C-alpha positions as CSV (number, residue, x, y, z in Angstrom):
1,X,215.1,49.3,167.3
2,X,218.7,49.8,167.6
3,X,219.7,46.3,168.8
4,X,220.4,44.8,165.4
5,X,221.1,41.1,165.6
6,X,219.7,40.8,169.1
7,X,216.2,41.7,167.7
8,X,216.5,39.0,165.0
9,X,217.2,36.3,167.6
10,X,213.5,35.5,168.4
11,X,212.7,35.4,164.7
12,X,215.7,32.9,163.9
13,X,214.7,30.8,166.9
14,X,211.1,30.7,165.7
15,X,212.1,29.8,162.2
16,X,214.4,27.1,163.4
17,X,211.6,25.6,165.7
18,X,209.2,25.8,162.7
19,X,211.9,24.1,160.4
20,X,212.5,21.3,163.0
21,X,208.8,20.8,163.5
22,X,208.1,20.5,159.6
23,X,211.0,18.1,159.3
24,X,209.6,15.9,162.1
25,X,206.2,16.1,160.6
26,X,207.4,15.1,157.1
27,X,209.2,12.1,158.9
28,X,205.9,11.1,160.6
29,X,204.2,11.4,157.3
30,X,206.7,9.3,155.5
31,X,206.6,6.7,158.3
32,X,202.9,6.5,158.0
33,X,203.0,6.1,154.3
34,X,205.5,3.3,154.5
35,X,203.5,1.5,157.3
36,X,200.2,1.8,155.2
37,X,202.1,0.7,151.9
38,X,203.5,-2.4,153.7
39,X,200.0,-3.2,155.0
40,X,198.5,-2.9,151.5
41,X,201.2,-5.2,150.2
42,X,200.5,-7.8,153.0
43,X,196.8,-7.5,152.3
44,X,197.3,-8.1,148.5
45,X,199.3,-11.2,149.3
46,X,196.7,-12.6,151.5
47,X,194.2,-11.9,148.8
48,X,196.2,-13.9,146.4
49,X,196.4,-16.7,148.9
50,X,192.6,-16.7,149.4
51,X,192.0,-16.5,145.7
52,X,194.3,-19.6,145.1
53,X,192.5,-21.4,147.9
54,X,189.1,-20.7,146.4
55,X,190.3,-22.0,142.9
56,X,191.6,-25.1,144.6
57,X,188.2,-25.6,146.2
58,X,186.3,-25.1,143.1
59,X,188.5,-27.7,141.4
60,X,187.9,-30.1,144.3
61,X,184.2,-29.5,144.1
62,X,184.2,-30.4,140.5
63,X,186.1,-33.5,141.1
64,X,183.8,-34.5,143.9
65,X,180.8,-34.0,141.6
66,X,182.4,-36.1,138.9
67,X,183.1,-38.9,141.4
68,X,179.5,-38.8,142.8
69,X,178.2,-39.0,139.1
70,X,180.4,-42.0,138.3
71,X,179.5,-43.7,141.7
72,X,175.9,-43.3,141.1
73,X,176.2,-44.5,137.6
74,X,178.1,-47.6,138.7
75,X,175.4,-48.1,141.5
76,X,172.5,-47.9,138.9
77,X,174.5,-50.2,136.6
78,X,174.9,-52.8,139.4
79,X,171.2,-52.5,140.4
80,X,170.2,-53.2,136.7
81,X,172.6,-56.2,136.6
82,X,171.0,-57.6,139.8
83,X,167.5,-57.5,138.4
């Protein structure tokens, strides 16, 4: 027990290794957070694009239905005029 500082050296080295390991771990956690956060943003942007595409398709579908109705109405009118 009379060694003084030399007895504390292993404790110091252990604490230093633990501190470095914790710092490294916090970097990994932060990096993982950043990666997943970016992925979430990317998926949200893709969802907006898909939503806009669906809206466009719904509008196009409505336009096609109106066109078909007018087309059949004009065909029926033409058939009535022939008779």
